TORMIZA-641323 format. One record per residue (C-alpha): residue number from 1; x, y, z. Coordinates in steps of 0.05 Angstrom, whole numbers, m for minus. Layout:
N
+-----+--------+--------+--------+
! pos !      x !      y !      z !
+-----+--------+--------+--------+
! NUM !      X !      Y !      Z !
...
+-----+--------+--------+--------+
// end
This chain:
317
+-----+--------+--------+--------+
! pos !      x !      y !      z !
+-----+--------+--------+--------+
!   1 !      0 !      0 !      0 !
!   2 !     60 !     46 !      8 !
!   3 !     94 !     28 !    m57 !
!   4 !     54 !    m22 !    m99 !
!   5 !    m19 !     m3 !    m91 !
!   6 !    m13 !     73 !    m87 !
!   7 !    m73 !    118 !    m97 !
!   8 !   m147 !    114 !    m84 !
!   9 !   m161 !     76 !   m148 !
!  10 !   m116 !     19 !   m124 !
!  11 !   m159 !      1 !    m64 !
!  12 !   m203 !    m47 !   m104 !
!  13 !   m141 !    m79 !   m137 !
!  14 !   m109 !    m88 !    m69 !
!  15 !   m170 !   m121 !    m39 !
!  16 !   m184 !   m167 !    m98 !
!  17 !   m111 !   m188 !   m101 !
!  18 !   m114 !   m206 !    m27 !
!  19 !   m177 !   m247 !    m39 !
!  20 !   m143 !   m283 !    m97 !
!  21 !    m86 !   m299 !    m50 !
!  22 !   m131 !   m328 !      4 !
!  23 !   m194 !   m359 !    m24 !
!  24 !   m174 !   m408 !    m80 !
!  25 !   m128 !   m449 !    m36 !
!  26 !   m177 !   m444 !     23 !
!  27 !   m235 !   m469 !    m19 !
!  28 !   m195 !   m528 !    m47 !
!  29 !   m174 !   m550 !     22 !
!  30 !   m245 !   m538 !     48 !
!  31 !   m275 !   m581 !     m7 !
!  32 !   m225 !   m637 !      6 !
!  33 !   m240 !   m635 !     81 !
!  34 !   m316 !   m637 !     69 !
!  35 !   m308 !   m695 !     22 !
!  36 !   m266 !   m735 !     70 !
!  37 !   m313 !   m722 !    128 !
!  38 !   m369 !   m765 !     98 !
!  39 !   m325 !   m826 !    102 !
!  40 !   m321 !   m855 !    173 !
!  41 !   m252 !   m884 !    159 !
!  42 !   m223 !   m814 !    166 !
!  43 !   m219 !   m778 !    233 !
!  44 !   m220 !   m702 !    238 !
!  45 !   m179 !   m681 !    299 !
!  46 !   m233 !   m630 !    319 !
!  47 !   m291 !   m676 !    303 !
!  48 !   m318 !   m639 !    242 !
!  49 !   m366 !   m678 !    198 !
!  50 !   m412 !   m657 !    141 !
!  51 !   m466 !   m699 !    175 !
!  52 !   m469 !   m645 !    230 !
!  53 !   m500 !   m600 !    177 !
!  54 !   m539 !   m650 !    135 !
!  55 !   m558 !   m705 !    183 !
!  56 !   m625 !   m708 !    218 !
!  57 !   m590 !   m716 !    285 !
!  58 !   m553 !   m650 !    278 !
!  59 !   m553 !   m612 !    345 !
!  60 !   m561 !   m545 !    307 !
!  61 !   m623 !   m508 !    287 !
!  62 !   m632 !   m494 !    213 !
!  63 !   m612 !   m421 !    222 !
!  64 !   m549 !   m441 !    261 !
!  65 !   m529 !   m490 !    206 !
!  66 !   m537 !   m437 !    152 !
!  67 !   m497 !   m387 !    193 !
!  68 !   m439 !   m435 !    206 !
!  69 !   m440 !   m461 !    135 !
!  70 !   m433 !   m390 !    109 !
!  71 !   m376 !   m377 !    158 !
!  72 !   m341 !   m439 !    132 !
!  73 !   m351 !   m416 !     61 !
!  74 !   m336 !   m341 !     63 !
!  75 !   m287 !   m341 !    123 !
!  76 !   m315 !   m277 !    154 !
!  77 !   m344 !   m291 !    222 !
!  78 !   m300 !   m350 !    239 !
!  79 !   m263 !   m308 !    291 !
!  80 !   m330 !   m302 !    327 !
!  81 !   m340 !   m377 !    335 !
!  82 !   m306 !   m382 !    403 !
!  83 !   m344 !   m321 !    428 !
!  84 !   m408 !   m360 !    417 !
!  85 !   m443 !   m421 !    443 !
!  86 !   m502 !   m467 !    426 !
!  87 !   m561 !   m477 !    472 !
!  88 !   m601 !   m541 !    479 !
!  89 !   m647 !   m518 !    423 !
!  90 !   m589 !   m512 !    374 !
!  91 !   m590 !   m436 !    373 !
!  92 !   m526 !   m395 !    375 !
!  93 !   m514 !   m342 !    428 !
!  94 !   m456 !   m299 !    451 !
!  95 !   m419 !   m321 !    513 !
!  96 !   m358 !   m299 !    552 !
!  97 !   m336 !   m371 !    560 !
!  98 !   m350 !   m419 !    502 !
!  99 !   m336 !   m479 !    547 !
! 100 !   m404 !   m468 !    579 !
! 101 !   m437 !   m484 !    513 !
! 102 !   m473 !   m550 !    502 !
! 103 !   m429 !   m560 !    440 !
! 104 !   m363 !   m529 !    419 !
! 105 !   m376 !   m489 !    356 !
! 106 !   m305 !   m500 !    333 !
! 107 !   m324 !   m573 !    319 !
! 108 !   m369 !   m547 !    263 !
! 109 !   m310 !   m512 !    229 !
! 110 !   m277 !   m553 !    175 !
! 111 !   m212 !   m514 !    182 !
! 112 !   m214 !   m486 !    253 !
! 113 !   m147 !   m449 !    244 !
! 114 !   m179 !   m406 !    190 !
! 115 !   m207 !   m359 !    243 !
! 116 !   m142 !   m320 !    236 !
! 117 !   m158 !   m307 !    163 !
! 118 !   m222 !   m273 !    184 !
! 119 !   m182 !   m227 !    230 !
! 120 !   m131 !   m216 !    175 !
! 121 !   m184 !   m196 !    124 !
! 122 !   m216 !   m147 !    172 !
! 123 !   m148 !   m114 !    176 !
! 124 !   m142 !   m113 !     99 !
! 125 !   m208 !    m75 !     96 !
! 126 !   m181 !    m23 !    145 !
! 127 !   m109 !    m20 !    120 !
! 128 !   m120 !     31 !     63 !
! 129 !   m149 !     79 !    115 !
! 130 !    m98 !     64 !    169 !
! 131 !    m40 !     77 !    122 !
! 132 !    m63 !    149 !    114 !
! 133 !    m54 !    162 !    188 !
! 134 !      8 !    194 !    216 !
! 135 !     56 !    151 !    255 !
! 136 !     38 !    185 !    320 !
! 137 !    m35 !    168 !    309 !
! 138 !    m18 !     96 !    293 !
! 139 !     23 !     92 !    357 !
! 140 !    m36 !    121 !    397 !
! 141 !    m83 !     69 !    366 !
! 142 !    m32 !     15 !    381 !
! 143 !    m28 !     36 !    454 !
! 144 !   m103 !     38 !    458 !
! 145 !   m107 !    m34 !    432 !
! 146 !    m56 !    m56 !    485 !
! 147 !    m93 !    m19 !    540 !
! 148 !   m158 !    m53 !    520 !
! 149 !   m122 !   m120 !    523 !
! 150 !    m98 !   m102 !    593 !
! 151 !   m168 !    m82 !    615 !
! 152 !   m200 !   m145 !    588 !
! 153 !   m147 !   m188 !    621 !
! 154 !   m139 !   m153 !    689 !
! 155 !   m202 !   m111 !    695 !
! 156 !   m256 !   m155 !    666 !
! 157 !   m222 !   m220 !    687 !
! 158 !   m228 !   m250 !    617 !
! 159 !   m160 !   m283 !    616 !
! 160 !   m180 !   m346 !    579 !
! 161 !   m186 !   m365 !    506 !
! 162 !   m214 !   m332 !    463 !
! 163 !   m204 !   m264 !    495 !
! 164 !   m129 !   m272 !    501 !
! 165 !   m114 !   m276 !    426 !
! 166 !   m176 !   m276 !    381 !
! 167 !   m209 !   m209 !    395 !
! 168 !   m196 !   m164 !    335 !
! 169 !   m192 !    m97 !    372 !
! 170 !   m136 !   m125 !    415 !
! 171 !   m103 !   m163 !    358 !
! 172 !   m100 !    m98 !    319 !
! 173 !    m38 !    m78 !    360 !
! 174 !      3 !   m131 !    324 !
! 175 !    m17 !   m107 !    255 !
! 176 !     m2 !    m35 !    274 !
! 177 !     66 !    m56 !    301 !
! 178 !     83 !    m81 !    232 !
! 179 !     61 !    m16 !    200 !
! 180 !    102 !     26 !    248 !
! 181 !    163 !    m20 !    240 !
! 182 !    159 !    m13 !    165 !
! 183 !    159 !     62 !    169 !
! 184 !    221 !     58 !    213 !
! 185 !    253 !     12 !    162 !
! 186 !    242 !     64 !    107 !
! 187 !    283 !    114 !    147 !
! 188 !    344 !     68 !    151 !
! 189 !    398 !     82 !    100 !
! 190 !    410 !     12 !     74 !
! 191 !    470 !     34 !     33 !
! 192 !    510 !     50 !     96 !
! 193 !    490 !    m15 !    130 !
! 194 !    529 !    m78 !    113 !
! 195 !    498 !   m147 !    111 !
! 196 !    521 !   m169 !    181 !
! 197 !    468 !   m135 !    226 !
! 198 !    407 !   m160 !    186 !
! 199 !    436 !   m230 !    180 !
! 200 !    454 !   m235 !    254 !
! 201 !    386 !   m206 !    275 !
! 202 !    348 !   m255 !    232 !
! 203 !    391 !   m313 !    259 !
! 204 !    378 !   m290 !    330 !
! 205 !    302 !   m286 !    319 !
! 206 !    300 !   m355 !    286 !
! 207 !    340 !   m385 !    343 !
! 208 !    297 !   m351 !    395 !
! 209 !    235 !   m378 !    361 !
! 210 !    263 !   m449 !    361 !
! 211 !    282 !   m448 !    435 !
! 212 !    221 !   m408 !    458 !
! 213 !    183 !   m468 !    486 !
! 214 !    241 !   m485 !    531 !
! 215 !    248 !   m416 !    563 !
! 216 !    218 !   m405 !    633 !
! 217 !    167 !   m352 !    653 !
! 218 !    106 !   m356 !    607 !
! 219 !     81 !   m283 !    609 !
! 220 !    150 !   m252 !    613 !
! 221 !    178 !   m291 !    555 !
! 222 !    116 !   m278 !    512 !
! 223 !    119 !   m202 !    519 !
! 224 !    195 !   m203 !    515 !
! 225 !    189 !   m241 !    450 !
! 226 !    139 !   m192 !    422 !
! 227 !    183 !   m133 !    440 !
! 228 !    245 !   m165 !    410 !
! 229 !    207 !   m179 !    346 !
! 230 !    183 !   m107 !    343 !
! 231 !    252 !    m79 !    355 !
! 232 !    283 !   m126 !    303 !
! 233 !    230 !   m116 !    249 !
! 234 !    266 !    m61 !    209 !
! 235 !    328 !   m106 !    202 !
! 236 !    284 !   m166 !    185 !
! 237 !    255 !   m124 !    129 !
! 238 !    325 !   m111 !    103 !
! 239 !    343 !   m185 !    107 !
! 240 !    278 !   m202 !     69 !
! 241 !    295 !   m152 !     15 !
! 242 !    368 !   m174 !      7 !
! 243 !    350 !   m248 !      5 !
! 244 !    286 !   m239 !    m33 !
! 245 !    286 !   m305 !    m71 !
! 246 !    295 !   m348 !     m9 !
! 247 !    249 !   m307 !     34 !
! 248 !    197 !   m304 !    m21 !
! 249 !    196 !   m379 !    m32 !
! 250 !    188 !   m392 !     43 !
! 251 !    133 !   m341 !     44 !
! 252 !     98 !   m376 !    m14 !
! 253 !     97 !   m441 !     26 !
! 254 !     75 !   m411 !     92 !
! 255 !      1 !   m402 !     76 !
! 256 !     m9 !   m471 !     43 !
! 257 !     26 !   m504 !    102 !
! 258 !    m17 !   m466 !    151 !
! 259 !    m83 !   m479 !    118 !
! 260 !    m71 !   m551 !     98 !
! 261 !    m38 !   m584 !    158 !
! 262 !   m104 !   m607 !    190 !
! 263 !   m131 !   m636 !    126 !
! 264 !    m65 !   m674 !    117 !
! 265 !    m75 !   m704 !    186 !
! 266 !   m147 !   m719 !    166 !
! 267 !   m124 !   m752 !    102 !
! 268 !    m71 !   m794 !    137 !
! 269 !   m114 !   m811 !    198 !
! 270 !   m128 !   m885 !    180 !
! 271 !    m53 !   m895 !    175 !
! 272 !    m33 !   m851 !    234 !
! 273 !    m81 !   m886 !    282 !
! 274 !    m36 !   m947 !    276 !
! 275 !     30 !   m911 !    289 !
! 276 !     68 !   m896 !    353 !
! 277 !    104 !   m860 !    385 !
! 278 !     78 !   m789 !    374 !
! 279 !    146 !   m765 !    349 !
! 280 !    138 !   m810 !    287 !
! 281 !     69 !   m782 !    275 !
! 282 !     95 !   m711 !    280 !
! 283 !    151 !   m725 !    230 !
! 284 !    104 !   m758 !    181 !
! 285 !     53 !   m701 !    185 !
! 286 !    106 !   m647 !    177 !
! 287 !    138 !   m680 !    115 !
! 288 !     70 !   m696 !     85 !
! 289 !     44 !   m625 !     96 !
! 290 !    105 !   m595 !     62 !
! 291 !     97 !   m642 !      2 !
! 292 !     23 !   m626 !     m2 !
! 293 !     39 !   m551 !      2 !
! 294 !     91 !   m557 !    m52 !
! 295 !     38 !   m587 !    m97 !
! 296 !    m10 !   m531 !    m80 !
! 297 !     44 !   m479 !    m97 !
! 298 !     61 !   m515 !   m162 !
! 299 !     m9 !   m524 !   m189 !
! 300 !    m52 !   m472 !   m153 !
! 301 !    m19 !   m414 !   m118 !
! 302 !     39 !   m408 !   m169 !
! 303 !     m6 !   m393 !   m229 !
! 304 !    m52 !   m349 !   m187 !
! 305 !      8 !   m311 !   m160 !
! 306 !     33 !   m297 !   m230 !
! 307 !    m36 !   m271 !   m248 !
! 308 !    m39 !   m228 !   m186 !
! 309 !     28 !   m196 !   m200 !
! 310 !     10 !   m184 !   m273 !
! 311 !    m53 !   m147 !   m249 !
! 312 !    m10 !   m103 !   m204 !
! 313 !     41 !    m89 !   m258 !
! 314 !    m12 !    m75 !   m309 !
! 315 !    m44 !    m24 !   m263 !
! 316 !     22 !      9 !   m249 !
! 317 !     36 !     21 !   m324 !
+-----+--------+--------+--------+
// end
């Protein structure tokens, strides 16, 4: 939005290119998941089944089934699933604690991890307006988001999932941090900076990420990690730019891996149920997910990405 989609007329191009990035792969994986769910030989780790929508024994009312089916299809609203419950009549209601619901609504989501895409797309809708704001205003909005998080956690006592990391007004702080970091990156004179600081910074962040689970102090290490990422972001941008081909290819794989890992487990479930220990299952799932994602990139996202970029270049001419 700062360099590629500049100007009011580019808003529609930006949004449609984002949708082209997200939806085709999502719908392919969604269709595969729905198809597998009708065969009892396959086991969804969250219990999703198409029979929950079509079967006569469905615990949902007709209106609830339509609402959840549309959420599965269009993505928007999936972030609300864990802020809602189902009563004994199958009707959906808002709740501060989804565990009090008769049924977990996440079990009706084919790809439960896709709730993050709903949050992401809300940000995309706001981004063209946020980018016009001055840095000071972005920082003020960022602080407001953090203060709201603090109030929800310490003031309202809502310190459980989903309030801790699914509520868009509090998640907005992370998106704004990226915007502010990018503006700081633009002020760095890359020509006077050799390759060592970006490379060392990236290596440090990767190492920290790998050992994160072994560090003590849950809350302290989480916020320390966030702060280190924020402070390192300008140098990470430089590393990404200087090693664009490597970084770009990893970036291309990240979304397919993220959106397909559960369906890979689903697909392999008849085989995985007969394997132990869990380390072997993890290795098999990781390798299989990467292979599946490589196929998605080769035959789906690759051609779509070339089309997306041609649209952007054509608009810039």
